[in-house]
N, C-alpha and C positions, 0 to 999 in steps of 0.2 A: 323427649327421646325415655327410653324406657327398661331401667335392668333389675334383677334378679338377686341385687344388695350385695354381692360379691366382686363386682368392680364399680360401686358407687366411691369406695374408699379411694379412689383411683383418680377422681373426678375434681378437679378445682373449681371451687368455685369461684369467681372474681368475685369484689364489689359486692360480702353476705348482705350491707348493709342494705340493698337492693331486694333484695332476694324473702317474700314467704315459709316458712317452714309451717306445715300438718303432716300430723305424724295419726294415724290410727292404731289404737292397742285395744288388738284381744289376746285371747287366751295360748294362743300355739306363732300367732305372726305379729307381728307390726310396721303396717303398710304408710307410707310415704308421699310426699308431694308437694320438693318444690320450684316453684315459679316464680317468675321479677313481671311485677305489675304493670310494670313500664314495653315489659315484652312481652307480646303472643307468645314467639315461640321460643322465650327460654323456659320449658316445661320439663323437669325430671322427675318422673317416677317407679317405684319398684315398691315391692315387699320382700322383708327380711323375715325370716324365721325366727321365732325366738328361742332360745334355750331349753330343754328341759333337762339339762345335766342337775341343777341344781332346785329345790324345792322352796328357792324366793322368789316372785314373777318379778318383783323389783327388781334384782340384780339383773334379772334377761334382757327385764329394757337397757339398763345402765349401762351392759354390755354391751347391746346395738347397735347402742349412742357411739360409746368410745371406736367402737370396732372402725369406723365407716367415719372420717375425717370428714366426711365436706357434710354430714350433719351439726356439725360441732360450731357454725359458725356464727357472727354476731346477727340474728337476722332483723329486716325491722320490724317481723310480729312471726310467730312461734305459735300457731292451733297444737294442745293436744286432746284428742277425740277419745272414748273410754267404749266400746261395746265389749257388755256386759248381762247376767244378768239380775243384779244388783238396783235396781231404782225400783222404786216408787212416783208418782202422781198425786201434787197433794192438792187441797183444792186452800181456796184462799183464805188468809186467817185457822186455818189448821196447824199445830205444832210439827215444826218441820222434823227436831229430833226425836219427840215424842215416836212418830209416826216411821219416822224410820226406823229403829229399836222395836221398836212394837213388831216393822217387818222382816226384819233383820238379827234376831236374838242374837248373840255371843257374838255376830262379825267386829273383827279384829283392826279391818282400815280405816281409812279416814272413811269420813262424811263430806260431800261435796254438790251443791246444787244450782240450779239455775233457775230466771224466773223465764216465764214461755208466755208465749199468748193466750190471752183467755182467762188472767186470774188462778194461769196453775203454777204450781213454782215441783221442779222435778227434782229429787233427792236421790243423790245415788252412791254408790261405795266404791272406793278406786283403794291400790295393796298400801298396804302403810309405807308411809313415807316418799311416794312415789311426787306428789307438785313440791314437798322440799328437794326433790332434783332436778325435775325440772325450772322452778328458780331458781337455784342457783346454777342451774348451768346453762340458760339463757333470761336475755332480761324483759322482753318484754314476749307476756306466758301469759297463753287463754284456755281454759280448758271447757269441756262440752261432754255431753253421751248421747253416742247415734239416736235415741229415740228424741230429746228433746231438738236437732238439728231436724231430722225429719219432723217431726209436731211440728214446731213453727212453720217451715217452706209451706206444709201443708196445708195449717191453718190459715195462711195469708189467701191460699189459690180456693179453699172451700169457700174462704166469707165470700167471693165474685160469686159462683154459681145462685145455679136456680138449685137446683135439685142437689139431695143429701147426698155425700160423694165417702167411700171410703178406697187409701189409697194403700199397696201393696207395696213390697220397694226386697228385691231379692241379694239379698249380701252374702254369696258363699251358700254356706247351710244355714244359713239365718236369714230369719223374713221377717220385716216389718212393716206393723198396719196401726195403720192413722183411720181413724172414720169421723166425718162428722158430721151434724146431723141439724140442722136451723139456727146455724153459726156455734155451735157447742160443741168439747171434743166429747165425744162420746167412749173414745178409744184409744191406748195406744200404748205400743206391746210390741218387741221382738223374741219375737224363741229359732229354739236352733231345729231342723228338722232332715230326718236319713232320703226321704224322695218325695217327690212332686205332690204327692198324695196328702203329706201329710200337712203341707204348705195349702194345701188347695184348704182343707181340714179347719186350718186355725183363720182363713179368711171367711170361713162358712160361717162357724162358730160367731167371731166379731158382726157378722153381718145378721145374725139371727138378736147377740145382743139387746143391738140398736135400733135394734126392728126395722128394718129396712125396706123398703118396698123394693119389691122383687123384677118388676115390669114399669118401672119412672128411676129410682137413684142408679147410681154407674160406680162400678167397680174399675184403678186405670190400677195398672202398674209397669212398675218399672224394674232393670235390672238387666243381669243375664238373658238376651233372649232368647237361647234355645229352649233355657226352663220357664221364660215368660213364655211362651207360646203353646206348650203344653199345657202350660195354666190356663192359657186365657180358654183354650179348647176346653179344657172339663172345670172352670165355673162355668163356662153359656151354655154347660146345660142344665145349670138353676137360673143363674140369671140374666137377665135379658140386654143389661148393657155393660158389656165387659171389653174393653180395650188398653190397650200399650200407650203407658204416659205418653209423652210428648220431650223429648229430651229440651231444656234449656237454653235458650238460643243464645242467650248469654254469655252461658258455662260453652258452648261450641264454638263459639267465635274463634273464641283462644286454641280447638284442637280438635279433632276429632279421636284422637288419642284418652283424651280425659272419660271415652263411652266405655273406656276398659278397668279402670277401676271403679272401687265400692262408693254408689252416690252417697250417702255419709258426711266421706272423705270428702268428693267434688265442694262437694250443702261449703262445711266448714269453712274451707281452704276460698274461694272463687263468692261466696256467699256472704260476705262479713255483715 
């Protein structure tokens, strides 16, 4: 079931302790996915626009949750996924706080970190006080960043491949790019684009930086079908092996509607 947030508050969630809630928070909206792990048919997804009336983005998130009673249950698990540009990948052993402060001087929010595959730590910034809010509101809450979720998913896939791989995921007006070569992470980044040609530029720049082989290595693209097909056509002018990424069968069995929500949210929710 998919709704736009206006009717979410009218949906009774019986036995919320059987359900898991995942939220994807970006600058303008909050996407949600509610599902019951023991019932393949129990899935609710949708998007709630975040208010721009206040200059306090944390309050906009709090209001969006308080205004929708279905989001306030004592859920089995809660995943909160942040999509923003305040992040850095740090190699093993480097001082996390120092790297973060040097990368984002003057940032006045919270710094969070996640250990990623390949001896990398992701440090990222979120709005001040947001983790305290979620930990007060929910009993079992974990935090993630878009690039961390996608990096680890594709790192596992790339480890099984014989050639270098670049994976790109279209997320509305954002594109995430993860590039792997010789078992190592060459790049993992997410950028905003206005035109699909801008998305192609980000991919080609990552491809060049990683010194990929245009006749042997591969690009796989996930996300919106229309934009994806246009992007594939553009990239094939310069790279031999460009293809649409197959949607994970383990997720697809829960319902084809999951192909219509942000891929990083699906991963955070269903690939814990």
